[in-house]
N, C-alpha and C positions, 0 to 999 in steps of 0.2 A: 368571116370564115365561110368558105363555100360548102355546099352539100357534100362534095366528095371528101373534103378534109374532115367534116364532122363524122362521116362514116368511117374514115380511116382512124380517127381518135377513138370512136366507139369499138372498133375492132381491136385496137391495142388494149383497151381496158378489159374487154372480154377475154383476150388472150392471157392477160395478167391474172384474171380470176381462175382461168383454167390451170395456169401455172401453179397458182396457190393450192388449187384442189389437188394436183398431182403431188406436190410437196408434202402437204398435210396428210394425204392418203398413205404415202410411203411411211411416214413417221408413225402414224396411228397403227398400221397393219403390222409393222415390225416391232413395235413397242408394246402393244397390247398384251396383257397377261394370257398366255396360252392356257394355263390351268383354269383361269376364270372363264374364258371363252368355251372351253371344253365342258365345264360345269353348266354353263348357260344352254349349250347345245343339248345336253342330256336332259335338261328341264323343258325342252320344246322350243327354244328360240331358234327360228329358222334362219334369221340373219347371222346368228352366230355360227351356224353350220356353213353358211356361204363364206364367212370369213376364214373358217378353218380349212375349207376346200381350197381357197385361194392360197393360204399359207402353205399348204401341202405342195403347191406349185411355186415354191419360193423364188427360183431362178427366173421362171417365166414371168412371175408377178413384178419382181424388181425390174426386169428388162423392159417390160411393157410400160411401167411407170416412167422409167428414165427416158424411154423413146418418146412417149407423149409429152413429157416435161421439156425435153430438149427441142422438140418440134415447135411447141407453142412459144418457148423463149426466143428461139432464133427467128421465128415468123414475127413475133412482136417486136424485136429489135430492128428487123428489116423494115417493117411498116413505120416504126418510129423514126428511122433514119430518113425514109421517104417523106414523112410528115414534116420534119424539121428542115429538110433541104428545100422543100416547096415554100417554106415560110422565111427562112433565114439564108438560103443559099448554101454554099459549100461549107460555111461554118457550122451549119446545122448537124453535120456528122459528129462534131465535138459535143454539141448540146444533147443529141440523141444518146451518145455513149454515157455522159454523165448522168442524165436523167433517168434513162432506163436501168443503169446499174443500181441507182438508189431505189427506184421503184421495185425492180425484181428482188433485190436484197431484202427490202423491208416487208413488202406486201405479198411477195411470191415465195419467199423462203423462210425468214425469221418468224414473221407473224403466224402463218399457218402451222409451221412446225412447232412453235411454242404452244399454240392452242391445242395441237394434236397430242402433244406430250402430257398436257394437263387434263385432257379429256379423251384418252386413247380409246377406250372401250366404246363410248358413244360415237365417236368419229369413225372408228373401224366399222361399226354396225351400219352407219349411214352411207359410207362410200363403197362398201363391198358389192351391193347389187348393181351399182353403176359401173364399177371396174370389171365385173365379171364378163359382160359382153365386149368390153374394150380389150381385155386380155385375149379373148377368143379371136376377135377381128385382127389384132396385131400379132397373133401367134405365128403366122408364116414369116413375117419379118423378124420377129424375135428369135425364131429357130435359126434363121440365117446369121443373125448377130451372134447367138450363143455358139454357133459352129465356128465362126471366126475367132471368138474368144478362146474356145477350147483348143483349137489348133495353135493359137499363139502361146497359150500357157504350156502346152506340151513341148513346144520348141525350147522352153526354159526348164523342162523337167518337172513341171507341176501337173499332177494328174488328179482327176475327179475322184472324190471319196463317197459320192452319193450312194454308191451300191456296197460300200464297205460297212457291213452291220456292225462289226466290232468297234470301228472308229466312231460310228454314230452313237453306239451305246456308251462308250467311254466319254464322248463329248457330253452326252445327256447327264452321266453321273457327275462329271466335273462341274456341270452347271448347277446340279443339285447341291453338291458340296459347297460351291461358292455361295449359293443362296442361303444355306444353313449358316455358314461362317458370317455372312453379311448381317443376317437377322440376329445372330448371337451378339455381334458387336453392338448392334443397335437395341439390345435387350428385348428383341422381339420374341425370343424363346429363352427359356432358362437353360442352365448348363446341363442338367439331367436330361432334358429333352434333346439337347444337341448330341449327347452321347448316344441316346437311343437311335436317332436318325443316322448318325455316323455308322453305328454298328450294323444297321440294316443294310447300308450301302457296302459295308466291308464283308458281308456274309459269304461272298464268293471268293474272298481272299484269305479267310481264316480257316485253318484246318482243325480237325477234331483234336489233334495232338496238343493244341494250344489251350484248350479248355477242359479236356477229360481229367477225370480223377485218376491220379496215377496208381498203379497197381499196388504200390507199397501202402497207400492210404485206403485201399478197398477193403471193406469188411466182407469176409466170405465165410461160408460154412463148410466145415470138414465132414464129408459124408460118412466117415468111420466112427464119428462120435455116437454115443448112445442117443436114442431118439429123444429121451427126456431132456438132454442137454441141448440138443438142436432146437427143440421147442422153446426152451427158455431163452436161447440166444435170439431166435427170430422174433419172439414177442417182446423182448427187452430192447431190440434194436430200434433206432429212430427211423430206419429205412423200411419200406414195405417190400422191397425186392432185394434178395441177397444171392450172390452167385454161389453155387454148390460145386465144390472141387473134390476130386478123388485121386488118391495117391500123391499128387503133386499140386501145390497151391495154383499153379498156372494151368493145370488141366481142369478146365471148367466143364462140367458135364450137364449142368442144368441151372435154372434160375428158380428160387423158391419165392413165391408170393405169399405174404402173410395171410391174405384172405383164403387162399387155396389151403393153406395149412390148417387154418381155423375150421374150414368147412369139413376137413378130413378128421380132425380130432374131436370136435364137439360131440358127434353121435356116439363116440366110443366110451364116454363117461370115465375117462381116466385110464382105460386099458389101451395103452399105446404099443404094446409089445409086437403087434403084427404089422405095424406101419413100416412101409418101405419108402424112405424119403425121396428116392429117385423117381418113384412112380408119381409123386406129387409135383415134382419140379417140372417146369416147361423147358422146352428146347432152347438153348442159348442162341442169341443172334450176334454174329461177329461182323464188324465193319472195319474197313481200312483206316488207319490213322490219317491218311492223306485226304480223306473225304472232307469236303467243305461244309461249313455250318448250314448253308442254304440247301445243299444236296441232302445232308442228314435230316434236316427239318422236314423236307419234303418226303424223305423215306419213312420217318416216324409217322407222318400223317397218313401216308399211303398204306403202311403196314398196321396202322392203328396200335402201335407199341410206343412204350415210354422208355425203354431200357435197351442199351446195346453195349456189347463188349468190344473194345478197340484192340486191334492187332496190327503189327508191323508187317513189312513186306515178306518176312520169313514165317509169319503166322504166330509169332510169339505174342502173348498177352502183354499189352502196354497199359491198360486201364479200362475205365468204363465211362460212358456218357449217357445222360438222360435227356428227356425232352425238356425238364426243368432247367438243366444246365444251359441249354441253348437259349431258352427264354430269358434266363437271368442275364445272359450276355447282352440282351436287348434292353430289358427293363430294370436291370440291377437285381440285388439279392431278394429272393422271395422266401421270407421266413415264416414258419408256422410254430405252433405251440410244441411241436415234437422235435424241432431242429435243435441240434447242439450248437451252442454258441462258442466257437473257437476262434477268438480274435487273432488274426494274423498280423495286424498292424496297430501299433500303439503310438499315438501322436503325443510326443513329449512337450514340444513347443513348436512354434511356427518355423517350418523349414527343418525340423529335426524329429525323426521317427525311429522306432525300433520295429523291424520287420522280420517275420519268419522267412527262411530262405525259399520255401515252396509257394509263397504268395505270387500270384501271376502278375506279370507286368500290366496287363489290361486292367485288372482290379485295382492295382496301385494308381494307375493313371486316372481311373475313374473316381477313386476315393479322394485323391489329393489334387485333382486337376493338374497332373504332371503330363509330360509328353515324352516319356522314355520310349525308345524304340523297341518293338516286339517282333522284328523280322527275323532275328537270328536266335532268339530264345524265348520260351514261354514264361519262365519264372524269373524272379529277381536274382536268385542264385545263379541261374543259367546265364543271365546277362553278364554278371561279374566275371564268371569264369571264361565266357567268350571273349570279353574285352581284355581281361588280364592275360589270357592265353596260358594260364597256370591254374592249379587248384590251390587257393590261397590258404595260409595258416591263420590261426587266431591272432588278432592284433594287427594284422596287415590292413592297410587302407589304400584305396584307389580313388582317383578322381576321373569320372566320365561324364560327358554331357552336361556339365554344370552341377554335378552332385558328387559328394564325397561318400564312398561306401567303406564302412569299417567292419571287419569281420569280428563278431563277438563270440560265437560258438560254432563248433564244427564236430561232426561225428563221422569218423573215418574219412571218406572223400567228399562228404556232403556238408555244405554250408547250411546250418540250421537257424542261425539268427545273425542279424547285422544291424548296424546303425547307419541310417541315411540322412545326410544333411544337404539341404539345398544351399548352394553357395550363392553369394550375392552376384547378381549379373550386372 
């Protein structure tokens, strides 16, 4: 073998190594955990910061890697063809094709990409400082390539969404949901944690009307009652804040806090005749029922309040919501020694329960790991009425979504109790 052929062979081997470098780099930089790299950057890892900056330029990075990879592969194939022709003549073209295909596939594609998949973080940290100047040097060519690509895609009606914040946010949320479902299937997180994470992601889609305490279940204080009765009601209530109404139960004029009432009556030593209950009450806070959980949670934190009254578009009282209600949507029921235990769901046997009509669909799904839809109704009674398109009578039964709903009790037009049976799928 002549010196020229030896140099040619060495050049081919170096180009194959470069091809493997580009292939492994692409796999490592796209497959490495973004969350892990972000955490490493926050703890002071400068190379992790370089990786993150490169990934922020995702299109330029991929284009530069593909450009470099194709250049070295084509050049290696051309040199290999020349090498084999000089040894075997025209038949060397066939030898070069077969041998280079095998070498590129094994040592420049499969092997480096497999290694990069198994060691994505270390490989990404290693290649990032090398690729950063390469991306900068190749950026003019990459910009030209991307311009041609964009024009071609636009011809087919495909437009860029890089600047569409909503699309990127939705994509990120979908990715998070997919990761949660994936790890749930792999027993990476328990079911309760899955519901917590799902609820956090759903906070912009759930309105207060879906979690509020309905006005018919709200305990309120009549301002016209004798002060002694009001004191007894407030102190015997399991709630620390009670709405105060005047003339009409829906005309809320204030909120009585048990601590404020106690501060007012303790110095009086039992002489409560001169107390004016409205002077003790604080101003009520009204919020629209269409407000989302995330918006209301932020409002609670900003206002430093725990209690709000929910009204509809006409200003009519619909119910109330507390900070605890929103937190319970995320973490589940928060019970203390003063809570009244009012079970709304009684599990008779597997797949067969007795439920109150005002039990929310979200609570039922969380309790029994069901997946009943809550888009059109907040309570289980509301779901039955929505699907049946009638107000059912006692004894009627309906089958929706793989479940049988049998009406057990009804008061006026309200379903108060039903039996739900999960049918075999």
